[in-house]
C-alpha positions in Angstrom: 7.7 10.5 -9.7 4.8 11.3 -11.9 2.8 8.8 -13.8 3.8 5.5 -12.2 0.9 3.4 -11.0 0.9 1.9 -7.5 2.2 -1.5 -8.7 5.2 0.2 -10.3 5.9 2.3 -7.3 5.9 -0.7 -5.0 8.1 -2.6 -7.4 10.6 0.3 -7.6 10.7 0.6 -3.8 11.3 -3.2 -3.4 14.1 -3.0 -6.0 15.6 0.0 -4.2 15.7 -1.7 -0.8 16.9 -5.0 -2.3 19.7 -3.2 -4.1 20.7 -1.5 -0.8 21.2 -5.0 0.6 23.2 -6.1 -2.4 21.2 -9.2 -3.0 20.0 -10.6 -6.3 16.4 -11.1 -7.2 16.9 -14.9 -7.2 18.6 -15.0 -3.8 16.0 -12.7 -2.2 13.1 -14.6 -3.7 14.6 -17.9 -2.3 15.1 -16.2 1.1 11.5 -15.3 1.4 10.1 -18.6 -0.2 8.8 -17.0 -3.4 9.6 -18.0 -7.0 12.0 -15.7 -8.7 9.7 -15.2 -11.7 6.8 -14.2 -9.5 9.0 -11.9 -7.4 10.5 -10.4 -10.6 7.0 -9.6 -11.9 6.2 -7.9 -8.6 9.4 -5.9 -8.7 8.8 -4.7 -12.3 5.2 -3.7 -11.6 3.7 -6.3 -13.9 1.9 -8.2 -11.2 -0.5 -7.0 -8.5 1.1 -8.2 -5.3 -1.2 -9.7 -2.6 -0.9 -8.1 0.8 0.3 -11.4 2.3 3.1 -11.5 -0.2 4.0 -7.9 0.3 4.3 -8.7 4.0 6.8 -11.5 3.2 8.8 -9.1 1.1 8.8 -6.3 3.7 9.8 -8.6 6.5 12.5 -10.2 4.2 13.9 -6.7 3.6 14.0 -6.1 7.4 11.9 -3.0 7.4 8.5 -2.1 8.8 5.5 -1.2 6.5 6.0 2.4 7.7 9.6 2.3 6.6 8.7 0.7 3.3 6.2 3.3 2.5 8.4 6.2 3.8 9.6 7.2 0.3 9.0 10.0 -2.1 7.5 7.4 -4.4 4.4 7.4 -2.3 4.1 11.1 -1.5 1.2 13.0 -3.0 1.6 14.3 -6.5 
């Protein structure tokens, strides 16, 4: 994946998992009780996500933290 920073990698992983579930940013943000604009900034890597909010997102996606981070995005470079 190269030069992406951790915020971008987390955002890409969220987007990937959300897309697999065929749910819009707005619907997902509402589902987990987060504003769409805040969630959108997390997903695009523009915002540093707090761990408590990452937990909401991961739970909302129906995966464990282990499953969330089990991606080539997070493998060593």
